[in-house]
C-alpha atoms as one frame of an Amber mdcrd trajectory, in Angstrom:
protein
   8.895 -92.045  15.920  12.592 -91.390  16.245  12.163 -88.098  14.446   9.391
 -86.936  16.762  11.413 -88.002  19.810  14.490 -86.072  18.583  12.328 -83.090
  17.699  10.685 -83.153  21.157  14.079 -83.246  22.912  15.426 -80.330  20.851
  12.295 -78.331  21.611  12.577 -79.128  25.341  16.247 -78.039  25.411  15.475
 -74.830  23.541  12.597 -74.007  25.906  14.776 -74.708  28.972  17.605 -72.470
  27.758  15.159 -69.698  26.745  13.339 -69.796  30.101  16.625 -69.558  32.027
  17.688 -66.450  30.071  14.219 -64.892  30.435  14.204 -65.402  34.213  17.773
 -64.150  34.435  16.896 -60.983  32.502  13.924 -60.345  34.777  16.030 -60.677
  37.905  18.712 -58.381  36.571  16.270 -55.581  35.844  15.812 -54.361  39.377
  15.770 -50.557  39.423  18.656 -48.832  41.092  18.380 -45.732  43.251  18.060
 -42.467  41.297  21.194 -40.386  40.899  21.386 -37.180  42.843  21.879 -34.233
  40.478  24.816 -31.972  41.139  23.930 -28.362  41.873  24.702 -25.975  39.024
  26.845 -22.952  39.810  24.991 -19.663  39.984  25.929 -17.292  37.153  27.459
 -13.964  37.935  25.137 -11.019  37.274  25.819  -8.950  34.170  27.148  -5.577
  35.133  26.176  -2.432  33.313  29.126  -0.696  31.665  30.198   2.525  33.254
  28.935   5.427  31.152  31.753   7.406  29.723  31.419  11.146  30.100  30.278
  12.923  26.964  33.076  14.818  25.289  33.009  18.551  25.410  31.896  19.794
  21.958  34.256  22.733  22.175  37.276  21.536  24.131  39.245  24.273  25.741
  37.752  27.087  23.705  36.866  30.455  24.997  33.360  31.863  24.845  34.197
  34.160  21.952  35.528  31.235  19.897  32.389  29.246  20.667  30.199  32.158
  19.605  32.212  32.616  16.420  31.939  28.937  15.540  28.205  28.882  16.249
  27.720  32.017  14.147  29.532  30.368  11.210  27.392  27.258  11.550  24.269
  29.410  11.664  25.325  31.281   8.504  26.002  27.989   6.709  22.597  26.665
   7.696  20.914  29.890   6.526  22.670  29.591   3.148  21.611  25.954   2.809
  18.048  26.964   3.685  18.057  29.671   0.966  19.415  27.186  -1.577  16.731
  24.684  -0.690  14.015  27.340  -0.939  15.316  28.331  -4.393  15.230  24.688
  -5.471  11.665  24.375  -4.176  10.518  27.447  -6.084  12.202  26.273  -9.308
  10.609  22.832  -8.913   7.213  24.463  -8.356   7.714  26.489 -11.557   8.601
  23.351 -13.495   5.590  21.605 -12.011   3.222  24.354 -13.163   4.765  24.296
 -16.667   4.371  20.533 -16.878   0.785  20.735 -15.651   0.043  23.308 -18.373
   1.589  20.993 -20.979  -0.458  18.086 -19.640  -3.680  20.065 -19.903  -2.781
  21.121 -23.485  -2.059  17.504 -24.410  -5.324  16.354 -22.816  -7.185  18.994
 -24.859  -5.493  17.868 -28.062  -6.267  14.222 -27.245  -9.911  15.138 -26.690
 -10.093  17.003 -30.003  -8.410  14.079 -31.799 -10.977  11.716 -30.261 -13.765
  13.913 -31.577 -12.160  13.993 -35.037 -11.762  10.216 -35.055 -15.398   9.742
 -34.005 -16.521  12.067 -36.814 -14.350  10.147 -39.305 -15.895   6.885 -38.112
 -19.399   8.321 -38.584 -18.524   9.521 -42.102 -16.990   6.124 -42.953 -20.116
   4.309 -41.696 -22.336   6.653 -43.739 -20.230   6.052 -46.862 -20.335   2.291
 -46.267 -24.136   2.413 -45.937 -24.409   4.463 -49.133 -22.153   1.990 -50.965
 -24.253  -0.903 -49.680 -27.434   0.769 -50.922 -25.873   1.439 -54.337 -24.672
  -2.160 -54.662 -28.109  -3.531 -53.698 -29.845  -1.155 -56.125 -27.561  -2.165
 -59.000 -27.913  -5.855 -58.146 -31.692  -5.654 -57.986 -31.808  -3.560 -61.168
 -29.639  -6.095 -62.953 -31.836  -8.916 -61.652 -34.941  -7.087 -62.653 -33.574
  -6.244 -66.095 -32.284  -9.809 -66.553 -35.648 -11.273 -65.599 -37.451  -8.774
 -67.795 -35.731  -9.964 -70.930
């Protein structure tokens, strides 16, 4: 009885202290007014860079110097064009030679295939002849053995 009385009092004290904290927590949880956000500063617009003037390709040259320089460039380009055309023609010649070699090799491969096929046929014929000879000898030996 004493134990149940002590247990009851402890339980009552625990419930009383718990209920006080629960009610206190509920009363403290009143919502406050929302905070007013501060306005953000507006960003400055990105400015386009000022275009720099294009440099003069022939600074302070006379017309005759410009013409001379352009003529030299034209001659250089013509020479490069001739060199490239020569390279193209030599590559075309090499290509035709290689194609001729390829066709010759294909012809030789084809003839070798035909030779191999003929050799296979001959080998099969010889094997069949050998088989017939072996069977004939075996049967003749059997026949002669049985005869005596």
